[in-house]
N, C-alpha and C positions, 0 to 999 in steps of 0.2 A: 816657440818663443825664445828669443836670444837671452842667454844667461851671462851675467857678468861675474867676475871674481871680486869678492869683497875682501879688502885688506885693511885690517885695523892697525894703524901705525902705533908706535910705542907710546907717544903722548896720549893717545886716546885710550890705550890699555891702562895707563896710569890713572886717567880720569875715571874709568870704570871701577878700578880698585879703590880709589879715594871715595867715590860715591858709595860703594858697598860698605866700606869701613865707617863712614860717617853715619849712615842709616843704622848699621848694626850697633854702633856705640850710643846713638841718640834715640833709637826707637827699638828695633828688635832684629835679630838675625833672620827671622822669617820674612819680614818686610824687605830687608836688604836683599835676600835671595830673590824675592818676587820682582823687585825693581831691576836687579841685574839681569834676570831672565828676560824681562820685557825689553830692556835696552839691547841686549845681545840679539834677541829675535828680530827686533826692528832693523838692526844693522844687517843681519843676514837676509832679510826680505828685500833689501836693496839689490840683491843679485838678479831679481826679476824685473823690477821697474825703477831703476835708479833716477830717472828723470822726473819722477812724480813729486819730488821735493821742490821747494822754491828757494830762490836766492835770499839769504838772510837780509832783512831790510837795512841793517847797519852797514853791510858791505855794498848793497845795491846803491845806497845813498852816496857812497864815495866812488862809484863806478866799477867796483870789483864784482864781476859776475861769474867767476870761475867756480864758485862754491855753491852748494845747495844745502838745505837742511830739512830734516823731518823731526817730529816732536813726539815725545812721551812725556807729557807735562808733569813737572815743570822743566824737564830736561830737553835739550836741543842737541841733535846729532848733526855735526857739520862735516860735510864730505865733498869730494871732488870726483868727477867721472873723467877718466883719461883712457881712451880706447875701450878695451873690454874690462877695465879695472875700476872698482869703486874704492877710493881711499878714504877711510874714516879718519878725519884729522882731530876732532874734538868731540867730547861728550860733556856738555856744560849745563850747569844749573841756570835756567833762564831768569832766576831772581837775582843773579849777580850782575855786575857791570860788564855786559857782554862785549861792548865795543873795546874796552881796554884789554879784555882777554883775547879777542880776535886779533887785535893789533900785535900783541905779544906772541901769539901762536902762529898766525897765518901771514902777517904782513911784515915779518922780520926782514 
C-alpha cells in the first residue's frame, strides 16, 4: 500500500493548539487531551488513504475541488493531496461559519 507524507502546516498547528486550550479552559484537560489525540491520529491516518475524504460542500459549491475533508465531530480537518504529500491546512470547529473561515484561510 502506498504511503503519503502528512504535513501539518503552521495554521493547522495553531488550530490544534487553540482547540486544546479552549477545551481545557471550558471543560477539562483530560477531554482536551482526548480530542487532541483523536484529531492528531485522524491526521496521521491520512498517510494511508488520503482520498477517502470528500470535498467540503462549501468549496464544492463554488467549484473549488482541490481540498478534501475528514471529520471528528464537530471538528473538520481540511487537507490537500499533492503528489505523495498530504497537507493539513485547517482543523476547524464545524459549528462556526465555515465558509468565511475557508475564504480567509484557503482562498486568499
